[in-house]
RODO-118040 format. One record per residue: x, y, z of N, C-alpha, C in turn; residue number from 0; chain; residue in one letter. Coordinates in steps of 0.02 Angstrom, whole numbers, padded with zeros to 5 digits. Layout:
> nu, nv, nw, cau, cav, caw, cu, cv, cw, nr, kette, rest
> X, Y, Z, X, Y, Z, X, Y, Z, NUM, A, A
...
//
This chain:
> nu, nv, nw, cau, cav, caw, cu, cv, cw, nr, kette, rest
> -07507, -04135, -06411, -07466, -04198, -06389, -07456, -04247, -06384, 0, A, M
> -07461, -04345, -06418, -07434, -04368, -06374, -07368, -04382, -06294, 1, A, N
> -07432, -04456, -06270, -07356, -04397, -06230, -07274, -04388, -06239, 2, A, A
> -07261, -04392, -06201, -07186, -04335, -06215, -07154, -04409, -06226, 3, A, E
> -07116, -04435, -06240, -07030, -04497, -06223, -06994, -04492, -06179, 4, A, P
> -06993, -04502, -06159, -06911, -04504, -06099, -06854, -04479, -06150, 5, A, E
> -06783, -04458, -06120, -06726, -04434, -06174, -06709, -04540, -06176, 6, A, R
> -06734, -04566, -06234, -06692, -04617, -06229, -06625, -04607, -06294, 7, A, L
> -06595, -04651, -06285, -06534, -04629, -06341, -06482, -04716, -06366, 8, A, R
> -06526, -04709, -06442, -06509, -04778, -06463, -06461, -04782, -06504, 9, A, R
> -06421, -04818, -06534, -06361, -04829, -06561, -06368, -04899, -06632, 10, A, R
> -06343, -04855, -06684, -06358, -04911, -06731, -06273, -04941, -06743, 11, A, A
> -06292, -05025, -06777, -06216, -05050, -06777, -06201, -05019, -06864, 12, A, D
> -06137, -04969, -06840, -06134, -04972, -06898, -06116, -04988, -06947, 13, A, P
> -06146, -05050, -06957, -06140, -05083, -07040, -06182, -05062, -07062, 14, A, A
> -06249, -05047, -07026, -06312, -05063, -07083, -06276, -04991, -07111, 15, A, V
> -06353, -04997, -07167, -06343, -04938, -07201, -06369, -04896, -07191, 16, A, S
> -06341, -04819, -07233, -06404, -04797, -07217, -06476, -04778, -07256, 17, A, N
> -06458, -04811, -07307, -06545, -04816, -07308, -06597, -04853, -07278, 18, A, A
> -06538, -04883, -07249, -06591, -04965, -07217, -06615, -04909, -07127, 19, A, D
> -06568, -04874, -07115, -06562, -04858, -07035, -06615, -04802, -07057, 20, A, F
> -06631, -04741, -07094, -06677, -04678, -07110, -06732, -04708, -07143, 21, A, L
> -06726, -04756, -07152, -06816, -04786, -07183, -06836, -04829, -07108, 22, A, H
> -06799, -04886, -07075, -06821, -04890, -07022, -06876, -04822, -06970, 23, A, A
> -06829, -04767, -06957, -06854, -04721, -06923, -06900, -04664, -06967, 24, A, H
> -06907, -04663, -06997, -06959, -04589, -07030, -07001, -04598, -06986, 25, A, A
> -07030, -04543, -07009, -07089, -04531, -07002, -07098, -04441, -07003, 26, A, A
> -07159, -04463, -07033, -07165, -04349, -07029, -07176, -04321, -07002, 27, A, P
> -07112, -04260, -06973, -07074, -04203, -06921, -07051, -04237, -06884, 28, A, A
> -07026, -04284, -06897, -06966, -04334, -06848, -06909, -04278, -06883, 29, A, R
> -06853, -04275, -06845, -06785, -04242, -06867, -06738, -04268, -06878, 30, A, I
> -06730, -04259, -06935, -06635, -04301, -06955, -06607, -04251, -06936, 31, A, G
> -06530, -04276, -06931, -06461, -04228, -06894, -06439, -04289, -06927, 32, A, L
> -06385, -04213, -06981, -06311, -04285, -07007, -06220, -04233, -06988, 33, A, A
> -06197, -04276, -07021, -06128, -04252, -06990, -06100, -04265, -07059, 34, A, G
> -06099, -04240, -07114, -06026, -04218, -07194, -05991, -04244, -07184, 35, A, G
> -05945, -04259, -07226, -05885, -04257, -07229, -05846, -04208, -07298, 36, A, S
> -05908, -04165, -07334, -05882, -04107, -07381, -05836, -04070, -07325, 37, A, A
> -05811, -04035, -07367, -05770, -03955, -07310, -05809, -03922, -07265, 38, A, L
> -05855, -03898, -07298, -05874, -03848, -07257, -05925, -03876, -07206, 39, A, I
> -05966, -03972, -07212, -06011, -03990, -07144, -05925, -04011, -07103, 40, A, D
> -05872, -04026, -07112, -05813, -04027, -07066, -05818, -03955, -07028, 41, A, R
> -05797, -03899, -07068, -05789, -03848, -07052, -05860, -03840, -07016, 42, A, G
> -05896, -03828, -07003, -05958, -03833, -06972, -05976, -03882, -06903, 43, A, I
> -05937, -03931, -06923, -05928, -03964, -06845, -05884, -03937, -06802, 44, A, R
> -05821, -03946, -06834, -05770, -03910, -06796, -05778, -03848, -06744, 45, A, K
> -05819, -03815, -06808, -05866, -03735, -06770, -05912, -03730, -06709, 46, A, A
> -05916, -03784, -06693, -05945, -03789, -06630, -05911, -03832, -06562, 47, A, Q
> -05868, -03825, -06579, -05826, -03879, -06537, -05812, -03816, -06473, 48, A, R
> -05836, -03795, -06480, -05843, -03685, -06421, -05918, -03741, -06375, 49, A, L
> -05955, -03767, -06390, -06023, -03807, -06390, -05999, -03863, -06311, 50, A, L
> -05940, -03899, -06351, -05925, -03973, -06315, -05884, -03993, -06277, 51, A, V
> -05825, -03930, -06284, -05769, -03911, -06264, -05706, -03988, -06261, 52, A, D
> -05716, -03987, -06342, -05681, -04064, -06345, -05663, -04010, -06446, 53, A, D
> -05588, -04020, -06457, -05554, -04013, -06517, -05599, -04041, -06556, 54, A, A
> -05625, -04109, -06552, -05640, -04151, -06599, -05742, -04093, -06652, 55, A, A
> -05731, -04080, -06590, -05811, -04032, -06626, -05866, -04088, -06600, 56, A, G
> -05929, -04077, -06640, -05956, -04119, -06662, -05993, -04145, -06703, 57, A, S
> -06023, -04212, -06668, -06050, -04258, -06754, -06077, -04237, -06812, 58, A, A
> -06118, -04160, -06786, -06188, -04149, -06833, -06170, -04097, -06868, 59, A, W
> -06178, -04092, -06934, -06207, -04010, -06967, -06228, -04023, -06981, 60, A, S
> -06259, -04020, -07009, -06337, -04017, -07032, -06405, -04042, -07003, 61, A, H
> -06457, -04044, -07003, -06526, -04058, -06961, -06593, -04021, -07017, 62, A, A
> -06608, -04087, -07035, -06685, -04060, -07071, -06760, -04077, -07038, 63, A, F
> -06800, -04076, -07085, -06883, -04111, -07072, -06878, -04158, -07102, 64, A, L
> -06904, -04250, -07086, -06951, -04276, -07160, -07023, -04267, -07149, 65, A, F
> -07030, -04282, -07191, -07076, -04231, -07208, -07145, -04289, -07242, 66, A, G
> -07153, -04313, -07305, -07179, -04389, -07292, -07154, -04451, -07350, 67, A, E
> -07201, -04497, -07358, -07185, -04535, -07426, -07246, -04507, -07470, 68, A, Q
> -07192, -04497, -07530, -07261, -04462, -07586, -07279, -04520, -07607, 69, A, R
> -07279, -04529, -07654, -07341, -04570, -07717, -07287, -04609, -07779, 70, A, S
> -07209, -04562, -07766, -07165, -04590, -07782, -07144, -04661, -07757, 71, A, D
> -07164, -04671, -07690, -07132, -04721, -07661, -07092, -04683, -07623, 72, A, G
> -07056, -04641, -07641, -07024, -04611, -07584, -07041, -04544, -07533, 73, A, Q
> -06983, -04579, -07487, -06969, -04507, -07410, -06974, -04456, -07442, 74, A, W
> -07008, -04395, -07442, -06947, -04333, -07447, -06947, -04289, -07387, 75, A, W
> -06892, -04254, -07376, -06892, -04227, -07315, -06884, -04137, -07348, 76, A, V
> -06891, -04102, -07306, -06897, -03996, -07285, -06831, -03990, -07268, 77, A, L
> -06798, -03946, -07304, -06727, -03911, -07264, -06705, -03844, -07317, 78, A, E
> -06661, -03819, -07265, -06628, -03781, -07293, -06550, -03791, -07308, 79, A, S
> -06527, -03774, -07336, -06461, -03812, -07383, -06439, -03772, -07417, 80, A, D
> -06383, -03777, -07445, -06326, -03761, -07503, -06354, -03803, -07568, 81, A, L
> -06372, -03822, -07608, -06355, -03835, -07673, -06346, -03835, -07731, 82, A, D
> -06292, -03878, -07731, -06243, -03811, -07796, -06228, -03896, -07867, 83, A, L
> -06246, -03878, -07890, -06260, -03924, -07931, -06244, -03912, -08009, 84, A, R
> -06232, -03953, -08058, -06218, -03908, -08129, -06255, -03850, -08140, 85, A, H
> -06239, -03839, -08175, -06320, -03773, -08194, -06375, -03776, -08175, 86, A, K
> -06363, -03776, -08095, -06421, -03758, -08053, -06404, -03741, -07972, 87, A, Q
> -06407, -03705, -07956, -06393, -03707, -07887, -06457, -03643, -07836, 88, A, I
> -06472, -03692, -07783, -06523, -03697, -07739, -06475, -03668, -07675, 89, A, R
> -06511, -03610, -07664, -06504, -03562, -07590, -06558, -03579, -07543, 90, A, L
> -06562, -03616, -07489, -06631, -03591, -07457, -06677, -03641, -07449, 91, A, G
> -06722, -03660, -07441, -06802, -03697, -07403, -06810, -03765, -07460, 92, A, V
> -06792, -03805, -07479, -06818, -03840, -07527, -06829, -03911, -07465, 93, A, Q
> -06852, -03913, -07551, -06887, -04013, -07517, -06831, -04056, -07575, 94, A, E
> -06824, -04100, -07545, -06774, -04160, -07575, -06807, -04247, -07533, 95, A, N
> -06765, -04275, -07600, -06790, -04349, -07587, -06734, -04336, -07526, 96, A, R
> -06751, -04421, -07452, -06734, -04446, -07414, -06637, -04473, -07462, 97, A, L
> -06670, -04507, -07515, -06587, -04509, -07528, -06529, -04513, -07562, 98, A, A
> -06564, -04420, -07538, -06486, -04361, -07517, -06450, -04393, -07471, 99, A, K
> -06470, -04438, -07428, -06407, -04467, -07395, -06403, -04526, -07348, 100, A, Y
> -06411, -04584, -07427, -06400, -04616, -07414, -06319, -04637, -07432, 101, A, F
> -06283, -04579, -07441, -06224, -04630, -07474, -06194, -04624, -07388, 102, A, D
> -06178, -04648, -07369, -06109, -04652, -07301, -06048, -04613, -07302, 103, A, A
> -06028, -04650, -07358, -05951, -04574, -07356, -05981, -04514, -07382, 104, A, A
> -06020, -04473, -07400, -06034, -04420, -07385, -06062, -04401, -07310, 105, A, E
> -06108, -04458, -07307, -06134, -04423, -07241, -06109, -04504, -07194, 106, A, W
> -06072, -04498, -07170, -06061, -04545, -07107, -06095, -04557, -07041, 107, A, P
> -06096, -04493, -07021, -06165, -04502, -06952, -06228, -04458, -06970, 108, A, N
> -06282, -04513, -06928, -06303, -04492, -06942, -06365, -04487, -06907, 109, A, L
> -06452, -04431, -06887, -06472, -04479, -06832, -06558, -04472, -06835, 110, A, A
> -06625, -04488, -06812, -06672, -04458, -06810, -06696, -04457, -06753, 111, A, V
> -06703, -04394, -06747, -06770, -04382, -06662, -06829, -04377, -06679, 112, A, L
> -06847, -04435, -06625, -06926, -04415, -06619, -06953, -04371, -06551, 113, A, D
> -06980, -04311, -06557, -07019, -04289, -06503, -07069, -04329, -06459, 114, A, F
> -07108, -04333, -06520, -07202, -04386, -06487, -07225, -04351, -06511, 115, A, G
> -07247, -04293, -06558, -07291, -04285, -06603, -07330, -04322, -06607, 116, A, L
> -07402, -04285, -06584, -07450, -04334, -06625, -07485, -04298, -06691, 117, A, D
> -07537, -04307, -06732, -07537, -04304, -06800, -07531, -04254, -06811, 118, A, E
> -07585, -04190, -06761, -07590, -04125, -06776, -07560, -04106, -06769, 119, A, A
> -07489, -04120, -06727, -07438, -04062, -06705, -07400, -04088, -06768, 120, A, A
> -07390, -04139, -06799, -07344, -04130, -06848, -07376, -04107, -06923, 121, A, S
> -07404, -04096, -06922, -07458, -04070, -06978, -07423, -03974, -06935, 122, A, R
> -07447, -03951, -06893, -07421, -03887, -06874, -07365, -03873, -06920, 123, A, R
> -07288, -03911, -06876, -07228, -03901, -06901, -07213, -03920, -06982, 124, A, V
> -07254, -03951, -07005, -07236, -03963, -07070, -07259, -03908, -07114, 125, A, L
> -07312, -03909, -07095, -07357, -03821, -07139, -07307, -03757, -07106, 126, A, G
> -07273, -03763, -07055, -07228, -03713, -07067, -07197, -03702, -07102, 127, A, A
> -07145, -03787, -07126, -07102, -03782, -07160, -07126, -03790, -07228, 128, A, A
> -07182, -03774, -07260, -07205, -03793, -07330, -07223, -03679, -07330, 129, A, L
> -07215, -03673, -07277, -07255, -03604, -07275, -07153, -03568, -07301, 130, A, D
> -07132, -03572, -07262, -07048, -03552, -07281, -07035, -03571, -07347, 131, A, L
> -07041, -03634, -07375, -07032, -03659, -07456, -07085, -03621, -07490, 132, A, L
> -07145, -03607, -07466, -07187, -03570, -07523, -07135, -03506, -07546, 133, A, A
> -07128, -03442, -07486, -07100, -03395, -07493, -07041, -03398, -07507, 134, A, N
> -07015, -03434, -07522, -06916, -03444, -07562, -06868, -03430, -07505, 135, A, A
> -06891, -03453, -07453, -06837, -03429, -07371, -06761, -03468, -07410, 136, A, T
> -06702, -03402, -07390, -06646, -03418, -07425, -06586, -03421, -07381, 137, A, R
> -06562, -03464, -07368, -06498, -03488, -07339, -06446, -03457, -07357, 138, A, Y
> -06440, -03412, -07282, -06387, -03375, -07243, -06335, -03397, -07239, 139, A, S
> -06286, -03417, -07270, -06208, -03395, -07240, -06173, -03346, -07174, 140, A, L
> -06230, -03289, -07218, -06194, -03219, -07171, -06221, -03243, -07105, 141, A, R
> -06271, -03260, -07098, -06306, -03279, -07000, -06261, -03347, -06996, 142, A, E
> -06227, -03412, -07046, -06200, -03429, -06998, -06126, -03394, -06975, 143, A, I
> -06120, -03343, -06999, -06058, -03297, -06947, -06086, -03253, -06884, 144, A, V
> -06135, -03259, -06920, -06151, -03216, -06840, -06165, -03284, -06776, 145, A, G
> -06183, -03323, -06798, -06182, -03378, -06724, -06127, -03415, -06728, 146, A, T
> -06076, -03404, -06774, -05972, -03408, -06742, -05983, -03372, -06697, 147, A, L
> -05983, -03303, -06738, -05945, -03227, -06669, -06012, -03259, -06615, 148, A, F
> -06044, -03292, -06614, -06123, -03305, -06532, -06083, -03346, -06509, 149, A, A
> -06056, -03417, -06548, -06045, -03452, -06496, -05934, -03451, -06448, 150, A, L
> -05910, -03381, -06485, -05882, -03367, -06434, -05882, -03339, -06408, 151, A, A
> -05937, -03285, -06403, -05953, -03252, -06326, -06039, -03284, -06326, 152, A, R
> -06023, -03308, -06277, -06089, -03339, -06251, -06159, -03318, -06221, 153, A, P
> -06157, -03263, -06176, -06184, -03229, -06162, -06218, -03195, -06230, 154, A, T
> -06208, -03217, -06303, -06204, -03156, -06360, -06273, -03205, -06388, 155, A, W
> -06260, -03276, -06365, -06323, -03335, -06396, -06385, -03306, -06398, 156, A, R
> -06402, -03293, -06331, -06490, -03257, -06302, -06509, -03208, -06357, 157, A, E
> -06443, -03168, -06381, -06465, -03109, -06424, -06494, -03119, -06514, 158, A, R
> -06502, -03085, -06513, -06519, -03099, -06600, -06493, -03088, -06626, 159, A, E
> -06476, -03142, -06679, -06413, -03154, -06721, -06385, -03096, -06745, 160, A, N
> -06319, -03057, -06721, -06302, -03018, -06756, -06291, -03009, -06829, 161, A, L
> -06309, -03032, -06859, -06300, -03004, -06939, -06355, -03053, -06971, 162, A, L
> -06425, -03030, -06942, -06509, -03063, -06947, -06512, -03031, -07021, 163, A, A
> -06526, -03099, -07056, -06575, -03033, -07110, -06650, -03097, -07115, 164, A, R
> -06690, -03026, -07158, -06754, -03045, -07171, -06737, -03128, -07197, 165, A, E
> -06813, -03147, -07195, -06827, -03209, -07253, -06760, -03254, -07257, 166, A, N
> -06756, -03262, -07205, -06669, -03311, -07205, -06663, -03379, -07154, 167, A, S
> -06637, -03403, -07182, -06643, -03465, -07100, -06582, -03527, -07135, 168, A, L
> -06537, -03523, -07094, -06492, -03588, -07089, -06519, -03652, -07074, 169, A, Y
> -06517, -03700, -07081, -06558, -03785, -07089, -06548, -03787, -07002, 170, A, C
> -06519, -03812, -06954, -06548, -03795, -06877, -06584, -03759, -06861, 171, A, S
> -06566, -03675, -06881, -06626, -03616, -06878, -06672, -03614, -06916, 172, A, A
> -06676, -03666, -06970, -06757, -03682, -07008, -06776, -03720, -06944, 173, A, F
> -06751, -03771, -06948, -06804, -03846, -06898, -06831, -03805, -06821, 174, A, V
> -06749, -03759, -06814, -06790, -03731, -06739, -06890, -03692, -06745, 175, A, Q
> -06881, -03645, -06803, -06923, -03608, -06831, -06995, -03640, -06828, 176, A, H
> -06985, -03699, -06861, -07038, -03746, -06867, -07054, -03783, -06810, 177, A, C
> -06997, -03788, -06769, -07032, -03838, -06692, -07074, -03800, -06662, 178, A, Y
> -07066, -03728, -06652, -07062, -03664, -06595, -07171, -03671, -06627, 179, A, A
> -07171, -03690, -06677, -07269, -03696, -06692, -07282, -03727, -06652, 180, A, E
> -07272, -03755, -06614, -07304, -03829, -06565, -07284, -03815, -06505, 181, A, V
> -07226, -03765, -06478, -07201, -03706, -06415, -07147, -03774, -06405, 182, A, G
> -07100, -03800, -06448, -07057, -03818, -06413, -06971, -03789, -06432, 183, A, L
> -06931, -03781, -06390, -06890, -03779, -06389, -06841, -03799, -06363, 184, A, Q
> -06772, -03804, -06421, -06716, -03823, -06384, -06668, -03830, -06350, 185, A, F
> -06625, -03762, -06355, -06619, -03716, -06299, -06633, -03659, -06257, 186, A, G
> -06652, -03676, -06194, -06669, -03605, -06135, -06629, -03559, -06185, 187, A, S
> -06667, -03515, -06191, -06635, -03442, -06177, -06595, -03429, -06256, 188, A, G
> -06616, -03490, -06296, -06555, -03488, -06341, -06601, -03458, -06414, 189, A, L
> -06557, -03409, -06432, -06604, -03351, -06493, -06626, -03428, -06529, 190, A, S
> -06648, -03407, -06591, -06679, -03447, -06618, -06607, -03447, -06712, 191, A, L
> -06615, -03399, -06707, -06560, -03388, -06763, -06482, -03379, -06728, 192, A, K
> -06483, -03440, -06694, -06404, -03420, -06645, -06407, -03512, -06636, 193, A, N
> -06430, -03556, -06669, -06482, -03606, -06651, -06443, -03679, -06704, 194, A, T
> -06378, -03714, -06662, -06336, -03752, -06699, -06356, -03833, -06715, 195, A, T
> -06326, -03875, -06739, -06347, -03946, -06768, -06345, -03970, -06708, 196, A, P
> -06305, -03927, -06679, -06284, -03971, -06602, -06341, -03954, -06527, 197, A, H
> -06342, -03923, -06549, -06422, -03887, -06498, -06488, -03916, -06497, 198, A, D
> -06488, -03958, -06595, -06535, -04016, -06563, -06508, -04061, -06531, 199, A, I
> -06461, -04086, -06559, -06434, -04156, -06526, -06409, -04154, -06471, 200, A, A
> -06405, -04117, -06432, -06400, -04105, -06347, -06465, -04076, -06284, 201, A, S
> -06527, -04043, -06328, -06561, -04030, -06311, -06600, -04072, -06243, 202, A, T
> -06628, -04060, -06178, -06645, -04088, -06122, -06695, -04099, -06107, 203, A, S
> -06746, -04078, -06193, -06820, -04085, -06194, -06852, -04157, -06219, 204, A, L
> -06899, -04205, -06167, -06874, -04278, -06205, -06880, -04283, -06255, 205, A, P
> -06855, -04342, -06291, -06872, -04357, -06344, -06833, -04448, -06357, 206, A, H
> -06837, -04475, -06417, -06807, -04525, -06427, -06766, -04524, -06487, 207, A, R
> -06688, -04535, -06470, -06647, -04524, -06523, -06614, -04556, -06536, 208, A, A
> -06602, -04630, -06586, -06574, -04660, -06667, -06512, -04628, -06683, 209, A, D
> -06467, -04665, -06690, -06393, -04625, -06695, -06384, -04699, -06738, 210, A, H
> -06344, -04664, -06786, -06268, -04733, -06842, -06205, -04660, -06837, 211, A, L
> -06151, -04709, -06813, -06122, -04630, -06792, -06050, -04690, -06809, 212, A, L
> -06028, -04657, -06853, -05951, -04691, -06908, -05890, -04654, -06888, 213, A, R
> -05896, -04578, -06860, -05858, -04535, -06868, -05851, -04508, -06793, 214, A, Q
> -05787, -04482, -06775, -05759, -04456, -06720, -05805, -04382, -06699, 215, A, A
> -05858, -04375, -06672, -05883, -04300, -06626, -05875, -04305, -06550, 216, A, G
> -05883, -04271, -06531, -05896, -04251, -06457, -05962, -04286, -06454, 217, A, A
> -06019, -04275, -06459, -06086, -04288, -06446, -06098, -04352, -06458, 218, A, S
> -06048, -04402, -06515, -06045, -04470, -06531, -06038, -04517, -06475, 219, A, A
//
């Protein structure tokens, strides 16, 4: 890895477009955080209020990895997500264009986290993500429920998720799994499958975080 950055947090002008913000900070293996306005995203943000001791909950509902800029000229992301489209359903690890996050109404809050990975470490993180993609790793709503139980009982967060399944990871657990390949753990003593987007946002690990925030949330 490169020399580790300090914990530097910078906030962009809310008038900046999602596309301009994301393109300005995109780099392989950086972490993206998003706070969505859809019902499920609002529920995830609200559920994390137990981490921030604030009824507003967290600014964040989703986490993903930046992949690479491909031959189509587009940046791509790797993530574990629910993709419910007409006549197509994808539940699990997938690749999508970064343009998925360009709609400010759908994604009012964004952040890009840079942990100072060098080229070799970035390849290891993305290699782990591609292995999960190749193995058709599923998105687990059941494990999200297990994490909600653990949020209500903080000592449980150090234990294995009560509802853990094989070959399943939700979004922030997927990101933690990939970063574990280079020895980075976002929360001390935190079980991988109990990792939330807010845990990544609030990690004490040295990093630089660029924020684009338009909606209330305790982590804002």
